[in-house]
C-alpha positions in Angstrom: -11.4 -31.1 4.5 -10.4 -33.5 7.3 -9.0 -32.2 10.6 -5.8 -34.1 9.8 -5.3 -32.2 6.5 -6.1 -28.9 8.3 -3.4 -29.5 10.9 -0.8 -30.4 8.2 -1.6 -27.2 6.3 -1.4 -25.1 9.5 2.0 -26.6 10.6 3.4 -26.5 7.1 2.4 -22.8 6.7 4.0 -21.9 10.0 7.3 -23.6 9.1 7.3 -22.0 5.7 6.8 -18.4 7.0 9.3 -18.8 9.8 12.1 -20.1 7.5 11.1 -17.8 4.7 11.2 -14.8 7.1 14.8 -15.7 8.0 15.9 -15.8 4.4 13.9 -12.7 3.5 15.2 -10.4 6.1 18.8 -11.7 5.8 18.8 -11.1 2.0 17.0 -7.8 2.2 19.5 -6.5 4.8 22.4 -7.7 2.5 20.9 -6.0 -0.5 20.6 -2.7 1.4 24.3 -2.8 2.6 25.7 -4.0 -0.7 23.9 -1.3 -2.7 24.4 1.5 -0.2 20.6 1.9 0.2 19.2 2.6 3.7 17.4 -0.4 5.2 14.3 1.8 5.7 14.0 2.4 1.9 14.5 -1.3 1.1 11.9 -2.2 3.7 9.4 0.5 2.4 9.7 -0.6 -1.2 10.9 -4.1 -2.1 10.0 -5.8 1.1 6.6 -4.0 1.3 5.6 -5.0 -2.2 6.4 -8.7 -1.4 4.6 -8.7 2.0 1.5 -7.0 0.7 0.8 -9.6 -2.0 -1.6 -11.6 0.2 -3.7 -8.4 0.9 -3.7 -7.5 -2.8 -4.8 -10.9 -4.0 -7.5 -11.3 -1.4 -8.9 -7.8 -1.9 -8.8 -7.7 -5.7 -10.5 -11.2 -5.9 -13.1 -10.1 -3.5 -13.8 -6.9 -5.4 -14.1 -8.8 -8.7 -16.7 -11.1 -7.0 -18.6 -8.0 -5.7 -17.6 -8.7 -2.1 -16.7 -5.1 -1.3 -16.9 -5.5 2.5 -14.3 -8.2 2.3 -12.1 -6.1 0.1 -12.3 -3.0 2.2 -12.2 -4.9 5.5 -9.1 -6.9 4.5 -7.1 -3.8 3.3 -8.1 -1.5 6.1 -8.0 -4.2 8.8 -4.6 -5.2 7.6 -3.3 -1.6 8.1 -4.8 -1.6 11.6 -3.2 -4.9 12.4 0.1 -3.9 10.9 0.2 -0.8 13.0 -1.5 -1.6 16.3 -0.3 -5.2 16.5 2.9 -5.6 14.4 4.5 -2.2 14.7 3.5 -2.2 18.3 5.5 -5.3 18.9 8.6 -3.6 17.4 8.1 -0.7 19.7 7.8 -2.9 22.8 10.7 -5.2 22.0 13.2 -3.0 20.0 14.9 0.3 20.6 13.7 2.4 17.6 15.5 5.6 16.9 14.4 7.4 13.7 15.8 10.2 11.6 13.0 12.7 11.0 14.2 13.9 7.5 14.3 10.3 6.3 10.9 9.3 7.7 8.7 12.4 7.6 7.7 12.4 3.9 6.8 8.7 3.8 4.9 8.9 7.1 3.1 12.1 6.1 1.9 10.4 2.9 0.6 7.5 4.9 -1.4 9.7 7.2 -2.7 11.7 4.3 -3.8 8.5 2.6 -5.8 7.4 5.7 -7.5 10.8 5.8 -8.3 10.9 2.1 -9.7 7.3 2.2 -12.0 8.1 5.1 -13.3 11.3 3.6 -13.7 9.7 0.2 -15.9 6.9 1.7 -18.2 9.1 3.8 -20.9 9.1 1.1 -21.0 5.2 1.3 -18.9 4.7 -1.8 -15.2 5.2 -2.6 -15.4 8.3 -4.6 -13.5 8.5 -7.9 -11.6 11.7 -6.8 -10.4 9.9 -3.7 -9.1 6.9 -5.8 -7.2 9.4 -8.0 -5.6 11.2 -5.1 -4.7 7.9 -3.4 -3.0 6.7 -6.6 -1.1 10.0 -6.9 0.0 9.6 -3.2 1.3 6.1 -4.1 3.3 7.5 -7.1 4.7 10.3 -4.9 5.7 7.6 -2.3 7.6 5.6 -4.9 9.3 8.7 -6.4 10.5 9.9 -3.0 11.9 6.4 -2.2 13.8 6.3 -5.5 15.2 9.8 -5.0 16.4 9.0 -1.5 17.9 5.7 -2.6 19.8 7.5 -5.4 21.0 10.2 -3.0 22.3 7.6 -0.5 23.9 5.5 -3.1 25.7 8.5 -4.6 26.9 9.8 -1.2 28.6 6.7 0.1 31.2 4.3 -1.1 30.0 1.2 -2.9 31.1 -2.0 -1.5 32.6 -4.7 -3.7 30.0 -7.3 -4.4 30.9 -10.8 -5.7 28.5 -12.0 -8.4 28.2 -15.4 -6.7 27.3 -13.7 -3.4 24.8 -11.4 -5.1 23.1 -14.2 -7.0 22.8 -16.2 -3.8 21.2 -13.4 -1.8 18.8 -12.5 -4.7 17.8 -16.1 -5.0 17.1 -16.4 -1.2 15.2 -13.1 -1.3 12.8 -14.5 -3.9 12.6 -17.9 -2.3 11.9 -16.3 1.1 9.2 -14.1 -0.3 7.5 -17.1 -2.0 7.7 -19.1 1.3 6.1 -16.3 3.2 3.2 -15.8 0.8 2.6 -19.6 0.3 3.0 -20.2 4.0 0.6 -17.5 5.0 -2.0 -18.9 2.6 -1.6 -22.4 4.1 -1.7 -21.1 7.6 -4.9 -19.1 7.0 -6.7 -21.9 5.2 -5.7 -24.5 7.7 -6.5 -22.2 10.6 -9.9 -21.4 9.1 -10.8 -25.1 8.8 -9.6 -25.7 12.4 -11.8 -22.8 13.6 -14.8 -24.2 11.9 -14.1 -27.6 13.3 -13.9 -26.3 16.9 -17.0 -24.1 16.4 -15.3 -20.7 16.6 -17.8 -17.9 15.5 -17.4 -16.6 12.0 -17.0 -13.0 13.3 -13.9 -14.1 15.2 -12.5 -15.8 12.1 -13.1 -12.7 10.0 -11.4 -10.3 12.4 -8.4 -12.6 13.2 -7.7 -14.9 10.3 -8.6 -12.6 7.4 -7.1 -9.3 8.5 -4.3 -10.7 10.6 -3.8 -13.7 8.3 -3.0 -11.6 5.3 -0.7 -9.5 7.5 1.3 -12.6 8.4 4.2 -11.7 6.0 4.6 -8.4 7.8 4.4 -10.1 11.2 7.0 -12.7 10.3 9.3 -10.1 8.8 8.9 -7.9 11.9 9.5 -10.8 14.3 12.6 -11.9 12.3 13.8 -8.2 12.2 13.4 -8.0 16.0 15.5 -11.1 16.4 18.2 -9.7 14.1 17.8 -6.1 15.4 16.9 -4.7 12.0 14.5 -2.1 13.4 14.8 0.2 10.3 13.8 -2.6 8.0 10.8 -3.5 10.2 9.4 0.0 10.5 10.1 0.8 6.8 8.3 -2.4 5.8 5.2 -1.6 7.8 5.0 2.0 6.7 5.4 0.9 3.0 3.0 -2.0 3.3 0.3 0.2 4.9 0.6 2.9 2.3 0.4 0.3 -0.5 -2.6 -1.3 1.2 -4.5 2.0 1.2 -3.2 4.0 -1.8 -2.8 1.1 -4.3 -4.9 -1.9 -3.4 -8.2 0.0 -2.8 -8.1 2.1 -6.0 -7.3 -1.1 -7.9 -10.3 -2.7 -6.2 -12.5 0.2 -7.2 -11.3 -0.1 -10.8 -12.0 -3.9 -10.9 -15.3 -3.7 -9.1 -18.3 -4.5 -11.3 -20.3 -1.7 -9.8 -19.6 1.5 -7.8 -17.4 0.5 -4.9 -19.7 0.6 -1.9 -18.4 0.9 1.6 -20.3 -0.3 4.7 -21.4 2.0 7.5 -19.4 -0.1 9.9 -16.3 0.6 7.9 -17.0 4.3 7.8 -17.9 4.7 11.5 -15.5 2.2 13.1 -12.8 0.6 10.8 -11.6 3.7 9.0 -11.5 6.0 12.1 -9.6 3.3 14.1 -7.2 2.9 11.2 -6.4 6.6 11.2 -6.3 6.8 15.0 -3.7 4.1 15.5 -1.6 5.4 12.6 -1.5 8.9 14.3 -0.6 7.3 17.7 2.2 5.3 16.1 3.8 7.9 13.8 3.3 11.4 15.3 5.2 10.9 18.6 7.9 9.0 16.7 8.4 11.9 14.2 8.3 14.6 16.9 10.8 12.9 19.3 12.7 10.9 16.6 12.2 7.7 18.5 9.5 5.2 19.5 8.5 4.5 23.0 7.4 1.3 24.7 4.3 3.0 26.0 3.2 3.6 22.4 3.5 -0.1 21.7 1.6 -1.0 24.8 -1.2 1.5 24.1 -1.5 0.3 20.5 -1.8 -3.3 21.7 -4.5 -2.4 24.2 -6.4 -0.4 21.5 -6.2 -3.3 19.0 -7.5 -5.8 21.6 -10.4 -3.4 22.3 -11.1 -2.9 18.6 -11.2 -6.7 18.0 -13.6 -7.1 21.0 -16.0 -4.4 19.7 -15.9 -5.8 16.2 -16.7 -9.4 17.4 -19.5 -8.3 19.7 
């Protein structure tokens, strides 16, 4: 691939995810208001499924090809990036007040998923019992979201929605999701080629472009939500995306893997503990005090920079 083509792909990907992020967040917010569903629930379900598609595709394809390190590293690394980079940006640049009753069950399931995954991998393989528990945690997450959505929809007045307006917003929601996913792929591929052209080490490419690259939809959604002050949508998206990454993607990878799903010692001793640690730092203070603090965001950003530095060394 020529340097010219790589630059075109990179720029096109950037433009697609920026514009797609605008359409995506606008339409998701409209859907939440029109249906009487809390933005957190929309972010944790519909938006999260759409923005985790890159991680799902990369990890499952890697597992099928027997590249377990890539599958685990992408899923776990994306959770770490989502939390310590993307959620951290939300904490630094937005005032985030949360309602403990609405957040505690989803956040508890996410923390439990991180713990189960780490313990289930200590033997050097993702154990079958751990995959089953993770899948059950994912089912519980979806059931809770549906129950809460029904409760909220039943307790409030339904706004009158014009069919033309509904069709337009649903269309832009789908188009925005497609733009984000396609744009992230172009940006990662173009950036990968540029990195090779300029002689950037492969370790740096793996840590930045694979983990962060597949998290670009969450990053774009969060940045757009910051601009539009949709903090509930942003946090809900990240919590939902992280739980899907851990409790759905990895069990599916284990199922599609040709052999037992091996996990590297580096993942067990570094990647998984860091993933759990940043999750606890991000969620526990927020649940206890019912708000997020700028110092949390700053600490998470510092920890993420240190994690990347240690990984690359």
